[in-house]
C-alpha positions as MATLAB code, in Angstrom:
seq = 'MRANKIFLSILLIISHCVKSQEPEPAWELSLSEATTESDYLPANLLELKDGNYLCPLISTLDYQKTDKKIFEAKILKISSDGKILDNITIECDKEYKINDISVDIWNDTVNIFSHLIAYDHKSSKIVHNYLYDDLSLSKQKEIYHDDFDTLLKPILRNKIGNKPLIDKFGNRTMSFGYTSEKADRIKFENDEKYNDIDIMLFVKFDSNFNIMAEKWYDIEELDFNIVFYPKTFIYNEDSTGYFFMSRAYFKPWNIQYVFDLDLNYQYYNSYQCSPQGVFDALYCNWLQNPYDGETYGFGEVYTPWQDSELFMFKLNPDNFEAEYNVSTNTANGMWNSVLPGENICFSPNGRIYGLGIFNYAQFADFAYNSNVCYIGVFDKSVNYQSEWYYQISPDYNHFFNNIYYTESDDIIVTGEIRHKENEVVYYEPYMAKFPASAFVSIEEAHAHNLKVAVAYPNPGGDVMNIRTSLRNCTLQVYDMQGRMVHQQEITDDVTSIDASNWTNGTYVWELGTGNGNGSGILESGKWVK';
ca = [
     121.752   64.873   89.396;
     118.097   65.613   88.757;
     117.988   65.207   85.000;
     114.239   64.747   84.902;
     112.694   67.039   87.468;
     109.000   66.503   87.792;
     106.418   68.189   89.898;
     104.135   65.544   91.338;
     100.888   66.176   93.150;
     101.059   65.115   96.781;
      98.563   62.309   97.103;
      97.199   62.734  100.603;
      94.951   59.712  100.876;
      93.886   60.744  104.344;
      90.306   61.514  105.226;
      91.121   64.565  107.348;
      93.479   66.208  104.852;
      92.454   69.071  102.623;
      92.922   68.876   98.890;
      96.521   69.613   97.922;
      97.515   72.271   95.408;
     100.866   72.854   93.810;
     102.248   76.165   92.525;
     104.405   76.008   89.426;
     107.808   77.584   90.058;
     109.199   80.198   87.701;
     112.602   78.645   88.382;
     114.562   76.527   90.840;
     118.230   76.804   91.688;
     120.779   74.675   93.498;
     123.102   77.033   95.387;
     125.951   74.553   95.866;
     126.935   70.977   95.095;
     125.199   68.220   97.064;
     127.399   66.985   99.920;
     127.263   64.250  102.547;
     127.202   66.886  105.287;
     125.005   69.964  105.510;
     127.894   72.276  104.618;
     125.954   75.440  103.780;
     122.497   76.940  104.249;
     121.188   80.127  102.593;
     120.844   83.103  104.954;
     118.661   86.180  104.538;
     118.027   87.088  100.902;
     118.510   90.692   99.745;
     116.724   92.028   96.681;
     118.708   94.643   94.768;
     117.269   97.621   92.910;
     118.064   95.972   89.545;
     115.857   92.973   90.408;
     118.751   90.615   91.146;
     119.423   89.041   94.559;
     122.239   88.529   97.035;
     122.179   85.302   99.020;
     124.753   84.514  101.741;
     125.632   80.868  102.385;
     126.653   80.004  105.968;
     128.229   76.782  107.143;
     125.988   74.998  109.640;
     128.513   72.343  110.630;
     128.905   71.838  114.364;
     132.555   72.780  114.672;
     132.759   70.888  117.955;
     131.959   67.627  116.161;
     133.863   67.965  112.914;
     137.479   68.360  111.882;
     136.504   71.114  109.447;
     137.424   74.649  110.400;
     134.899   77.203  109.236;
     136.734   80.421  108.412;
     134.590   81.590  105.545;
     131.133   82.127  104.136;
     129.944   82.816  100.590;
     127.705   85.423   99.022;
     126.061   84.605   95.703;
     124.671   87.123   93.244;
     121.626   85.603   91.554;
     119.794   87.013   88.555;
     116.053   87.620   88.550;
     115.675   84.653   86.193;
     117.534   82.225   88.454;
     121.162   82.157   87.333;
     124.226   82.502   89.577;
     125.993   85.558   88.175;
     128.926   85.747   90.573;
     130.082   84.844   94.064;
     132.449   86.158   96.692;
     134.052   84.595   99.767;
     133.865   86.252  103.192;
     136.801   85.250  105.376;
     137.521   85.823  109.047;
     140.267   85.477  111.623;
     141.400   81.829  111.743;
     140.763   81.769  115.522;
     137.070   82.406  114.888;
     134.099   80.710  113.270;
     131.548   82.645  111.223;
     128.492   81.863  113.292;
     126.040   84.019  111.351;
     126.061   86.466  108.461;
     123.497   88.916  107.142;
     123.175   91.553  104.449;
     121.162   94.753  104.258;
     121.079   97.882  102.123;
     121.166  101.539  103.193;
     121.585  104.590  100.939;
     122.031  102.229   97.963;
     125.026  100.554   99.637;
     125.081   96.874  100.578;
     126.370   96.034  104.061;
     127.620   92.658  105.310;
     127.598   91.824  109.016;
     129.387   88.710  110.282;
     128.975   87.385  113.820;
     132.148   85.532  114.841;
     132.670   83.127  117.742;
     136.132   82.099  118.966;
     136.804   78.375  118.731;
     137.730   78.391  122.434;
     134.343   80.033  123.279;
     136.052   82.915  125.078;
     135.101   85.846  122.857;
     132.885   87.082  120.034;
     133.080   89.764  117.353;
     130.856   91.534  114.879;
     132.645   92.656  111.725;
     131.384   94.744  108.817;
     132.153   94.967  105.098;
     130.728   97.124  102.345;
     129.878   95.164   99.203;
     130.202   97.165   95.990;
     128.367   96.747   92.679;
     131.229   94.762   91.146;
     131.077   92.375   94.151;
     134.342   93.664   95.559;
     134.663   94.134   99.323;
     135.810   96.965  101.497;
     138.367   96.238  104.167;
     136.771   94.344  107.032;
     136.109   96.513  110.084;
     135.554   95.192  113.585;
     132.571   97.046  115.054;
     132.091   94.976  118.195;
     134.284   92.750  120.394;
     133.708   91.122  123.765;
     135.765   88.743  125.885;
     133.563   86.439  127.951;
     133.790   85.999  131.715;
     132.581   82.431  131.274;
     132.695   80.005  128.370;
     129.745   80.672  126.042;
     128.492   78.671  123.104;
     126.363   80.197  120.346;
     122.979   78.634  119.817;
     123.315   76.376  116.775;
     119.608   76.799  116.102;
     120.104   80.524  115.552;
     117.928   82.104  112.906;
     120.001   81.766  109.738;
     120.763   85.294  108.618;
     120.027   87.158  111.842;
     119.687   90.442  109.988;
     119.741   93.732  111.894;
     116.708   95.858  112.544;
     117.291   99.139  110.720;
     115.401  102.359  111.458;
     114.792  105.452  109.297;
     118.073  106.992  110.488;
     120.191  103.983  109.545;
     120.655  102.843  113.145;
     120.874   99.060  113.439;
     120.043   96.760  116.339;
     121.015   93.086  116.619;
     120.392   90.282  119.094;
     122.311   87.063  119.782;
     121.699   84.133  122.114;
     124.229   81.981  123.965;
     124.217   79.060  126.331;
     126.677   78.833  129.221;
     128.108   75.999  131.301;
     125.587   76.940  133.962;
     122.758   76.312  131.523;
     124.137   72.888  130.664;
     124.237   71.972  134.365;
     120.642   72.856  135.211;
     118.774   71.484  132.207;
     115.658   69.667  133.336;
     116.579   70.291  136.987;
     112.890   70.828  137.645;
     109.741   71.818  135.797;
     110.522   75.513  136.131;
     114.065   75.456  134.778;
     114.901   74.522  131.255;
     117.682   76.604  129.750;
     118.390   76.366  126.086;
     119.662   79.931  126.088;
     120.530   81.755  129.291;
     122.633   84.682  128.035;
     121.457   87.282  125.506;
     123.304   90.136  123.828;
     121.567   93.182  122.375;
     123.722   95.793  120.624;
     122.758   98.948  118.725;
     124.895  100.871  116.194;
     124.468  104.236  114.527;
     124.692  104.593  110.742;
     128.502  104.805  110.989;
     128.610  101.579  113.062;
     129.519  103.242  116.327;
     128.011  101.512  119.367;
     124.996  103.404  120.731;
     123.890  100.815  123.321;
     125.028   97.394  124.480;
     123.172   95.131  126.897;
     124.048   91.658  128.142;
     121.228   89.883  129.996;
     121.225   86.742  132.053;
     117.793   85.229  131.487;
     117.133   85.286  135.228;
     117.311   89.094  135.024;
     114.317   88.900  132.688;
     112.095   87.105  135.232;
     112.417   83.683  133.594;
     115.188   81.234  132.859;
     113.247   79.253  130.297;
     113.892   81.023  127.016;
     114.001   78.624  124.095;
     114.629   79.120  120.394;
     113.234   79.989  117.915;
     113.316   83.613  118.956;
     112.385   86.832  117.195;
     113.628   90.364  117.798;
     111.429   93.059  116.227;
     110.249   96.636  116.675;
     106.966   97.114  118.491;
     103.885   98.455  116.697;
     104.809  102.154  116.856;
     108.618  101.678  116.774;
     109.112  103.177  120.246;
     110.840  100.040  121.518;
     111.513   96.382  120.870;
     109.817   93.020  121.360;
     111.765   89.825  121.954;
     109.444   86.896  121.269;
     110.358   83.424  122.455;
     108.979   80.044  123.344;
     109.294   78.213  126.649;
     108.932   74.523  127.427;
     106.735   75.133  130.465;
     104.001   77.590  131.329;
     103.540   80.440  130.574;
     104.863   79.115  127.254;
     104.835   82.222  125.035;
     106.858   85.181  126.293;
     107.080   88.691  124.891;
     109.908   90.679  126.469;
     109.632   94.457  126.072;
     112.651   96.785  125.795;
     112.949  100.532  125.235;
     114.986  102.044  122.409;
     118.084  102.064  124.629;
     117.697   98.296  125.082;
     116.664   98.574  128.739;
     114.365   95.766  129.846;
     110.876   97.006  130.771;
     108.551   94.047  131.450;
     107.210   90.876  129.877;
     103.847   89.717  128.572;
     102.686   86.120  128.590;
     100.549   85.405  125.549;
      97.878   82.773  125.094;
      98.660   81.527  121.591;
      96.829   78.243  121.373;
      93.272   77.230  120.527;
      90.940   75.946  123.217;
      91.297   72.263  123.941;
      94.887   71.734  122.831;
      98.139   71.738  124.740;
      99.649   75.188  124.755;
     102.957   74.049  123.261;
     103.987   76.402  120.495;
     106.978   76.319  118.159;
     106.614   79.547  116.221;
     108.550   82.254  114.387;
     107.308   85.850  114.584;
     107.675   88.843  112.295;
     106.418   92.415  112.118;
     104.259   93.331  109.140;
     105.872   96.431  107.590;
     102.530   97.568  106.202;
     100.544   97.726  109.462;
     103.109   97.301  112.269;
     101.272   94.263  113.688;
     103.098   91.161  114.914;
     102.295   87.871  113.181;
     103.536   84.350  113.816;
     103.440   81.076  111.928;
     104.221   77.807  113.635;
     103.096   74.489  115.016;
     100.765   73.722  117.919;
     100.700   70.275  119.492;
      97.316   68.638  119.937;
      96.391   66.417  122.918;
      97.241   63.424  120.732;
     100.756   64.747  120.106;
     100.102   65.442  116.460;
     100.833   68.963  115.266;
      99.035   71.478  113.112;
     100.322   74.731  111.625;
      98.628   77.981  112.643;
      98.835   81.652  111.716;
      98.794   84.015  114.723;
      98.327   87.744  115.235;
      99.195   89.232  118.621;
      96.525   91.329  120.314;
      98.296   93.808  122.634;
      95.039   94.710  124.399;
      94.251   91.348  125.997;
      97.535   89.379  125.733;
      95.955   86.764  123.551;
      96.559   85.907  119.936;
      94.058   85.756  117.146;
      94.716   82.545  115.263;
      93.532   80.323  112.465;
      94.519   76.789  111.594;
      96.420   76.324  108.366;
      96.775   72.544  108.076;
      94.177   69.879  108.799;
      95.912   66.532  109.018;
      95.136   63.068  110.287;
      96.409   61.552  113.524;
     100.008   60.418  113.233;
     101.067   63.106  110.739;
     103.316   65.917  111.977;
     103.832   69.368  110.563;
     106.528   71.764  111.687;
     108.510   74.930  111.027;
     112.244   75.625  111.109;
     113.929   78.643  112.720;
     113.995   81.394  110.123;
     112.024   84.139  108.463;
     109.080   81.911  107.579;
     106.471   84.675  107.115;
     106.240   87.268  104.352;
     103.778   90.039  103.605;
     102.457   91.512  100.373;
     101.367   95.142   99.961;
      97.817   93.991   99.186;
      97.357   92.370  102.599;
      98.195   88.760  101.917;
     100.334   86.884  104.454;
     102.286   83.731  103.541;
     103.445   81.236  106.168;
     106.105   78.637  105.335;
     106.336   75.240  107.008;
     107.003   71.540  106.513;
     104.106   69.176  105.841;
     104.334   65.507  106.886;
     107.437   66.187  108.929;
     109.618   63.113  109.517;
     111.273   64.700  112.531;
     113.795   62.058  113.475;
     114.817   60.792  110.048;
     117.690   61.938  107.865;
     115.568   60.990  104.889;
     112.079   59.601  104.422;
     110.478   58.926  101.031;
     107.609   61.311  100.131;
     107.963   63.197  103.401;
     109.086   66.668  104.548;
     107.157   68.587  101.908;
     107.394   72.366  101.521;
     104.094   73.884  102.669;
     102.749   77.443  102.253;
      99.575   78.683  103.926;
      97.968   81.932  102.770;
      95.975   84.306  105.035;
      94.677   87.855  105.075;
      95.583   90.479  107.706;
      92.776   89.281  109.973;
      94.312   85.783  109.832;
      91.407   84.483  107.787;
      92.515   81.351  105.945;
      92.663   81.771  102.151;
      94.429   78.749  100.655;
      97.284   76.295  101.073;
      99.963   75.085   98.684;
     102.493   72.262   98.540;
     105.797   72.113   96.694;
     107.886   69.038   95.913;
     110.713   68.516   93.482;
     109.735   64.852   93.670;
     108.974   62.311   96.414;
     112.668   61.404   96.301;
     113.579   64.678   97.987;
     112.933   66.020  101.478;
     112.323   69.759  101.644;
     113.570   71.807  104.601;
     112.774   75.404  103.626;
     112.905   78.010  106.391;
     112.818   81.451  104.686;
     110.165   83.008  102.452;
     110.270   86.420  100.746;
     107.867   88.622   98.812;
     109.752   90.536   96.120;
     109.256   93.947   94.520;
     108.200   92.214   91.292;
     105.381   90.333   93.061;
     107.190   87.030   93.264;
     107.616   84.642   96.174;
     110.995   83.047   96.912;
     111.651   80.189   99.330;
     115.133   79.149  100.458;
     116.469   76.278  102.522;
     117.810   72.792  102.016;
     116.798   69.649  100.136;
     117.956   66.113  100.942;
     117.919   62.862   99.042;
     119.420   59.404   99.464;
     121.588   57.427   97.063;
     122.975   53.995   97.975;
     122.020   54.566  101.612;
     123.969   57.853  101.730;
     122.051   61.086  102.453;
     123.047   64.152  100.411;
     122.376   67.764  101.438;
     121.953   70.678   99.040;
     121.143   74.392   99.640;
     118.300   75.366   97.363;
     115.891   78.126   96.382;
     112.775   78.367   94.249;
     110.875   81.338   92.881;
     107.137   81.522   92.160;
     104.984   84.294   90.717;
     102.590   85.380   93.457;
      99.746   84.891   90.987;
     100.503   81.146   91.066;
      98.928   81.042   94.531;
      95.523   82.425   93.528;
      92.875   81.922   90.890;
      91.792   84.932   88.829;
      88.434   84.981   90.591;
      90.008   84.811   94.040;
      92.593   87.436   93.198;
      89.996   89.918   92.030;
      87.731   89.145   94.994;
      90.573   90.143   97.315;
      91.802   93.031   95.156;
      94.972   91.110   94.235;
      96.977   91.303   91.051;
      97.438   88.340   88.709;
      99.935   90.275   86.582;
     102.511   92.969   87.290;
     104.623   95.370   85.204;
     108.175   96.005   86.391;
     110.518   97.705   86.998;
     108.199  100.635   87.630;
     109.328  103.313   86.904;
     111.377  101.673   84.183;
     113.608  102.426   81.236;
     113.891  100.899   77.785;
     112.361   97.559   78.764;
     108.928   96.909   80.264;
     108.427   93.443   81.779;
     105.052   91.800   82.360;
     105.003   88.856   84.760;
     101.897   86.647   84.887;
     100.839   83.026   85.000;
      97.906   83.844   82.696;
      97.841   82.337   79.212;
      95.671   82.646   76.093;
      95.365   86.370   76.558;
      96.549   89.496   74.771;
      98.640   92.345   76.111;
      97.825   95.865   74.907;
      99.736   99.003   75.919;
      98.298  102.523   75.430;
      99.713  106.005   75.872;
      97.764  108.619   77.809;
      96.073  109.788   74.588;
      94.546  106.311   74.202;
      96.754  105.308   71.273;
      97.889  101.661   71.234;
     101.679  101.479   71.194;
     102.085   97.729   71.576;
     100.115   94.474   71.316;
     101.120   90.817   71.573;
     100.010   87.415   72.817;
     101.159   86.220   76.250;
     102.989   82.885   76.061;
     105.550   83.021   78.905;
     105.749   83.829   82.596;
     107.745   86.963   81.763;
     107.190   89.033   78.632;
     109.782   91.734   77.881;
     108.719   94.636   75.655;
     111.156   96.964   73.909;
     110.138  100.453   75.034;
     113.246  102.249   73.781;
     111.285  104.169   71.111;
     108.498  105.220   73.475;
     108.485  108.770   74.778;
     108.895  109.276   78.508;
     105.598  109.277   80.348;
     102.824  107.087   81.734;
     101.341  104.110   79.871;
      98.317  101.911   80.544;
      98.616   98.168   79.998;
      95.809   95.607   79.798;
      95.671   91.829   79.687;
      92.462   90.614   78.164;
      90.707   87.961   76.137;
      89.291   90.394   73.599;
      90.810   92.721   71.005;
      91.192   95.792   73.145;
      88.655   98.534   73.866;
      88.239   97.196   77.399;
      86.623   93.887   76.407;
      87.415   90.845   78.520;
      90.040   92.573   80.677;
      91.644   90.208   83.186;
      94.182   92.649   84.626;
      95.433   96.168   83.990;
      97.775   98.759   85.394;
      99.975  101.762   84.739;
     103.659  101.793   83.867;
     105.946  104.819   83.849;
     108.952  105.207   81.571;
];
């Protein structure tokens, strides 16, 4: 359908806009056929130890407004170079809808968790499968079941792929939000009561999926009845409890609920997460940085003129404020936004990537040259580094809501693209992969101690791969005695070297403009066979 994909620069002929930049993808992949309804969206991506990926696809159809019954989800196995290798269907009881699905890995075993909601809204389940290397499934096991006292509806704006928190013992904790008939009755009753979600479930399992703790909370038990999605459930800084971050429509706007490890509610904090002089209306997703334990957010803040800018935030637990820095800088009348999802990722070298939508046509099914994929880059102190835009072409709208940093120093975005043909809008789940080096210049990378090339897998076997966006340079590989064992020109994003005849040990690789001996080195590293 896109025979001639082109990557056009986004011409922002607006005086207040910054200069646009565009990373070149290593590959792009359609995850399903384009349809006239948004049948599937990609959930949380899982990187496997062989460098391939698992990507669940969940139906996002509102089963109350469609004749389609949603008994199944799909899991795709995708190669590191962007090919669908295999797929498997996850089915459930025909009385239930698969509301959410997630995958994780523990002790080299892949786990699948499906959250099911009864079509009559009277019960929910969590079921588990093991997924084996050949993509076969274990028998499905029900690990949680609850019959509701009142009719509950799942929040359709749930984070797609609500993956469990997993600790060092293999214990997993999950959270789910629901809205009840009571919530529907009191919406906008007054300025203090807006209920998008008024019932929350927190459940914790041990490594054998036995229930360790289960807590249902009416929002009024948590001091407010104004919780609004998007929400985030994370460990706190020292992993002695949990934070539940959410947004409210009315002051105090940004709420951090605190729970202990047994899921008992402790207290809440109200955070100031908005710059001086703008309305404190925040639509933000939060995530914990695995490298420093700090909580970061990326989302939109409304200005007094009802335009919106994207900001990166870092919570300060000492003063209940957030450090922040603006990412976008757009003219009046242009909106930017984020979608519920895992729209922040972290690299080991301290870079933080926030994913959003630039020039967001909020109320349109399709708008030409609008809804552009946007990535802002920051350091751990939320200092702005750079910004990047990604378009397949102006004929497509880009609704990406998840971003991942991979073990091979790549960045992957997943979500949905839309286009219009003969006045009909088509929806298509999509993902794109970029080398992290595409987001920095050589000078900037070295100034921030970042890599512009990486060798993987490391440790490796008979093949050594070098990934880089550099060109017109030479790769040299040396053993620990200083003897050159390999040399070649770099012409592709990924260069694979046959190391089958090399002895086991450590090797030094260099990318340079000279002929070895350390001259003109652009990047170097060690690789272990």
